[in-house]
N, C-alpha and C positions, 0 to 999 in steps of 0.2 A: 734586372735580373740577368745574369750573364746567360750566353747561348748554350745549349746543351752540348756536352762533348760527347759524341758517340763512342761506343766501345770499338777498338780498332782490331781486337783479336778475333772473335766469332762473328761479330754483327755482319761485317762484309761477305763472310763466307755463306751465312745463312741467306742473305739476300741472293747471292751467286746460285746456291743450291736450289732456292725457290723458283728462280728463273730457269734453271736446267729443268726441274721437275715440270713445270708448266709446259715448256717447250716439248718434253719428251712425251707427255700424255698427248698432246696435239699431234706430233709427228707419228705416233704409234697407231693412230685410227682408233684409239679408245674412246668409249661414249666421254663427252665433255664433262667438266666439273664446274660447279658454280662458284666454287671457292678454292683458290690455290694461293696460299699465303703463308707468312711466317706467324707461328702462333705461340702466344706467351703462355706461362704457367707450367705446372708440374705434370698435368694430364692433359690430353686432347679432348676438347669438347666437341661432340658431333651435332652441331647446330644445323649444318647443312648436309647432313649425310643423305636426306631425300634426293636431292638434286646432284649428289657427288661432290666430294670435297677432298682436298690434297693439302697437305701441310708439311712445314720444316718446323722443328721445334728443338730448342735446347734442352738435353736431358741432364747432362752434368758437366761441370768444370772442375778440373783439379791440377795441381802442379804436377808438372811431369820433367823428370831429367832424362829419362830413357823412355821415348815414346813407343807405344801408347800407355806404358805404365804409370799408375799413380806413384808420385814420390811420397814416402812415409816419413821423410825426415823432416822434423819440426823445425830444424834450423835452416830449412829452405830460404834462400835469399829473395830479396825483392826482385831480382832478376831472372829466377826460375820461370820457365816457360810454362804455359798452361796448356793442356789438352782438353779437348772438349768432345762429349758423346752427344751426337745429335741424331735425333729422330725423324725418319721421313715416312709419312703415311698417306694413304689413300683409303677411303671407305665410301661405299655406297648404299642405297637402300636394298635390303635383302629381299628376296622373294617372300611373299606372304600369302595370306588367305585370299582367294578370290571373292568376287561380290556374292557368292553363294556359301562362303564359309569354308570352301574346300582348300586342303593344303596345296602347296606348290607342286607342279608336275615335275616328273623326272627331268624334262627337257628344261624346265625353269631353273632347277638346281644345277643343271649341266652347265647352262649358259652362265649363271651366277659363278660358278667355280672357274669357268673359263675366264671370265673378265677379272676375277680376283687374281689369277696366276698371271694374266697378261699385265695387269697393274703391277704385280710384284717384280715381273721382269723389266718393266718400264722404269719403276723406281730404281732398280739396280743399275740400268743403264744410265740414267741421269746422275747417279751418285758417281759412277765410274768416270764418265765424260767430265763432270764438273771438276773432280779432283785429279785428273789424268797428270801424273808426274809430280803429284804433290803427296806429302804425307797424309795418308788416309788409309784406316783399316776397316773394311765391312764387316759388321758384325752379323747378329742373326735377324731373320725375318720371323715376325710373330703375327699370326693370324688373329683377327679380331672378329667377334660376333659369331652369329647373327643375333643373339639375344639381346643385345643393346640396342637395336633398330639400325645396326649399321653393319656391314659385311666389308671386310677388306684385311688391311694388315699394315705392319710398319717394319721398316729396316732400321737398324742402329748402324751409325758410322762414326769411328772415332777420328778426329781431325787435330 
């Protein structure tokens, strides 16, 4: 069986962005995460949200002759470049009921919001530093949870 030929378009960029994200979480004084990786598939799976998790994931790939717009010309040649929409995310365990069944305190909610927004800022810094001077367009930040057992959010970036 021949050796696997890795993708040379987005794969190296996903690896670099993962490294930037993991480093930025640590540099920012944020609570550590137990998972910081490239994630496969069409939706993130929050297997590690209890201990904090960060990921980079391919959202879409499409032909693009005018970055970051998708080329709608079905006659695009084999040499037409690809643009990629990438998702960068961090989620953590949200505040929940205490051992007496009481809901989170205002202080718990305040701190969870503070960390969520610090995570948002750290992800943005990681994206900006990783793609400095390269074609990249920052998209929207979308909050996640807390009803899914995870609290955090994602940024999209087109590269």
